[in-house]
Phi, psi and omega in degrees: 000119178231331180272084190277343184295332185283349189292330187198158170303319182301312179295322181291337183268001181286138177263061181199151174292144176255044180286125181302140175292159179305140175283176181296129186277346180161191179304143183206160178248145180213167172276323182221130170249130182242128178259109181115124181252048168261198179301315185298309178296318185284321175297321174300315180297321183298311187283332173296311180297328177289320184286322180216095184296346180275354178295139173267108184246128178240130178250130180247129186226132184294319182242256176229162178301125178088013181292326183272221189294337177297335179250013178201082181216194187286345179083030175220149176253109198231149170259013177290143182228140184289357178239135183290162177296317179297322180294318176297318181297321179297327184271323188236359182097152185300312187292323176291319179300313181293322177298321182291317180293320181293321181298318178295322176298315180297326180300322179301310177299322180297320176303311179297320179298312181298317180301318179292315184295324183269359183067035180267109179277088183249023180057042185290125179220108185273081185259353182078186183237125171252127174247119183270147171248128186239011175212164181294325178298315180293324175298315178300319178296319180298315179300316181296321181296316181292314179300319177295320180297317181291325180291341179257012171118348180280170179227184178295337175292343179255319180210124183231148178272136180252137171279182187300316184291318177297321182289322180291328179296331182272325181211104190277064175276164179282145174063030183284129181249354181154198178166195176228158179222135172232136178277355188270065180198144181221149169278141184209150169271097191301322183291323177292327177293308185294321179291318174295324178293322177300316178294324182292321180286330176294321174302334179268008175097004178283135178265128176247126175243114181263169185052042182227088184285143173267118185266340181198148173248128177235158175304115179080018182199147170241122190258129178231163174298337182269345180159180179251135171261115177262129180208145175292339177235125173238120184261120177269107181245039187269347175047241187292347181266001185303322181297347175283352179275144179301132175082005184244013189302324185255014183289319179224161175248099182297137173231163178211166173224162182252136180240151175234132178251129180273165165297165179305138184283144182287166186295327182293337175289316179294331180295339182276349183247166182296153181300324182297320179291326178297320176299325181288317191250000188296328175281346177263081198277355180245122183270135177261128181237000000 
């Protein structure tokens, strides 16, 4: 694989060469070896280097940074979770469930903070998430969601119920009866973010070796065709590619979704929504459906 731009709209729109970094030159020692140069691996490298700049951190990537889901996804940084707060509380307790939700909320802002601090121009726009209700059943569900969230420790600052007028002011769809709004979500150009993050960790002394597939993980070692990286800590950050490693075929179940990017929306489209939303999203010119 050499032509990476065709993989996604995001990668195709980058104003930078996607030339792979040099591969691993041979056996080497490190304090931490990270397998995978997507968000999981690079954020791990970033905070390790921030916590202790003396650490020798090596990141190994089969293709290039951002090749996988980090460079081809829906384009939002979100605190949404596929399990409700009440369900988490029933399983792990109210305090732990709320702590997890708060941590996810904080993480959205942290991504924006790091992007600004590191000079990563990733089209960051913290506009939140609006979920519309277009039937009484949907509106009842929205009310229940907000009531349950508040009962478990969240407030209107985290999730609020919108009436018909408030919802329509944010998104002028037909037949809107209400909805919910949370500020804990941002639009982002994911490929710009992951590629910028790779450069940020390199500035902090992290070594990234691309076109270096890891063929096996052993205690204290990551094995590649070019050599072995020996490290007391090995981080498997392969996510959806994990089943490709020996003995890991049933560790995760990879899933995917399909996204469609439209041409830039015309001015008459923006005229139908509120001014605040246009200011939030006008630079994010491609709508994901």
